[in-house]
N, C-alpha and C positions, 0 to 999 in steps of 0.2 A: 372518533368524535366523543366517545365516552370520557377519555382522558381530558379532552379539551373542556368538556362540561364541568368536570371536577375541578380543573384549574380555575375556571371562571368563578365558580362558587367560592373557591378559596380566596380569590382576590376580593370578592364582595364581602366575605366574612372578615378578612383582614382589615379592609378599609373601614368597616363599621366599628371594629374594635378601636382602631387608632383615632377615628374621628370622635369617639366617645371619650377619649382620654385627655385631650387638651389641644394645644396649638397644632394645627394641621392645615394642609393645602392640597389642592388638586392641580396637576400639571399635565399639559398637553404638549407632546413632542412630535416633531416631524423632521425628516432629513434624508440623507443618502446612506445606503448600506453598501459596503464594498467587500464582498466575500473573496477569499483568495482564489485566484485562477478563474474568476468569473466576471461577467459583465456587472456593472454597477446597477443598483436598483433603488427603490425607495422604502422607507420605513416610517412607521408612526406608532405612537403609544400613548396610553393614558396612565398616569401615575398618581398614587395617593401617598402623601408625605406626612410624617409625624415628627415634629421637632422635640427631641428629648431635652435639648438645651441649645444655646447659641452656637455650639460647636458640632454636635452630633445629631443626626436625624436618621430615621428609618423610613423605608418606602416599600411599596408593592406596585408592580406595573404589569400591564398586559398590552400586547401590541400586535401589529400586523406588518410583515415585510414581504417584499416580492422582488425577485430578480430573474434573469433569463438563463443564460448558458454558462455551463461549467466546462472548462477546457482542460485537456491533457496534452502533453507533448511527447513526441517520439523522435528518437535519434537513430539514423541509419549510418552505417559505416561508409566513409568516403572511399570512392574509387574513381578511375577515369570515366566510368559510365555514370556513377552515382555522385554527381557534383553537389546536388542539394541534399543536405543531411538532416536538417531540422524541419519537423512537421508538427502541425497542431490541428486538433479538431475538438469539437464538443461531444460529450457523451451523456449530457443531461441538460434539460431546459425546463422552463416554467416552474421555477422554485417558488413555493409559498411557505412562509414560516410564521407561526403564531407563538411568540415567547411569553412566558409568565415568570417574572423574577421578583425576588425579595432581596433587599440590600440595605446598606448603610452608607450615608454620606458624611464626610468629615470636612468641615471648613478649616483651612489652615492659614488664611491671610485675608484680612478685610481692610479696605481703605474707603475713601469717600466715593469712589467710582464703582467698585465691584468687590465681590467676595470670591476667592478661589477655593476650590474644593476637590477632593478625590472621593471616589466611590468604589465599593466592592459589592458584588452581587452573586447570588446563586439561584438557579431556577431550572425550569422545564421548558422545552420547546417542542412543538409539533411541526415536523417538516414534511412537505409533500413535493414531489417533482417527477418528471418523466425521465426514464433512463434508457439508454441505447447501447447496443454493441456497435463496434466500428468495423470498417473494412478497409483494406489496403489496396490501392490502385497501382498496378504494375504494367509497364509497357511489355507486351508479350514478345516483342522482337528483340529488345535489348536487356530486359530484366530490370530496368531502372524503376525505382519506386517513384510514383508520380504524386502520391498524396494519401492521406487518411481521411475517411469520411464517416459520419454517423449512418447507421443502417436503420432507416425509418421503419422497416418491417419488424424490428425487434423491440419496438417501443413498449415499455412496461411502466406503470405508475407505481412509484415507491412511496411508502409512508414510514417515517422514522420518528421515534420518541427519544429526545435528547435531554440529558442532564448536563447543564453547563455552568460555567463561571464567567465572570466579567470584571474588568477593572476600567476605571474611567477618570478623566480629568476635565474640569470645566470651570466656568465662571458664571456668577449671577449678578445682575444689575437691577437695582430697584427702579421700577417705572412709576410706582405710586406707593401709597402707604400699605396696600394689600396686594400688589402685583409685582412680579419680578420677571425679567427677561433672562433666560438661561441658555447657555451654549455649552455643549458637551461633546467630547470625543471618547469613544469606548472601544475596547477590544474584548471580544467574547469568543469562547471556544468550549468544546464539549469535554466532559470528564467521563461520560458514559453514553454510548450509543452503539450501533452496529459497527461503527468505526472506532476501534478501541483506543487509538492514540490521541492524546490531547494535542491540539493545534493541527489536527488533520485538516487538509486544505478545504474539503467540502464544507466543514462545519466551523471554520474559523473566519471571523469577519470583523471589520472595523466599521463603525457607524459614526456619522457626524450629524449632530442633532441641534436644532434650535426650538425653543419652546417658551411657554409662559406658565408660571405658577400663580394661582390665586388663593389667598387665604380664605378658609371657610370655617 
């Protein structure tokens, strides 16, 4: 929680700096998060924007995301006894993630209906979930594998600190002189965590967001 407190203070500091410099807005987002090999969940965020000009803006955001189970697959060798070869079970659940990101948004097309943009971001996420070992059920008479299941007795709470990157594509539509409707799709993944590989399934996710920005 110490890291989370530092992250929150950073967002507050960053937002005070950009709000003092010029054209700025606050943005509220909400939507669906879809991590690889997992059940879908929900995500929400508060974002502070600073418009450098009509094309480029910078932002800082802090959010909250939640989803349930992360699944893994197992493949058994086919035989006259082992007719089913593909099995799936979950090895973690109750995922909660608190991301803090800073980034830049670039507008590349504007017409009378909407403005299209891309964004890139870098940040930190605190991730917490329950992890389980699994066990394999076997028919004692035939040796056939019947399935794989999580072992509830091995439940362990895991906490991870992630440095991640993200890319996104979206559109904004003016609702009034100081309010915009914003739709965004983003892909995020880790570049540093206990899982070393970028685009590792547990920490790679797509999010679909709808939100409003209000000039302040």
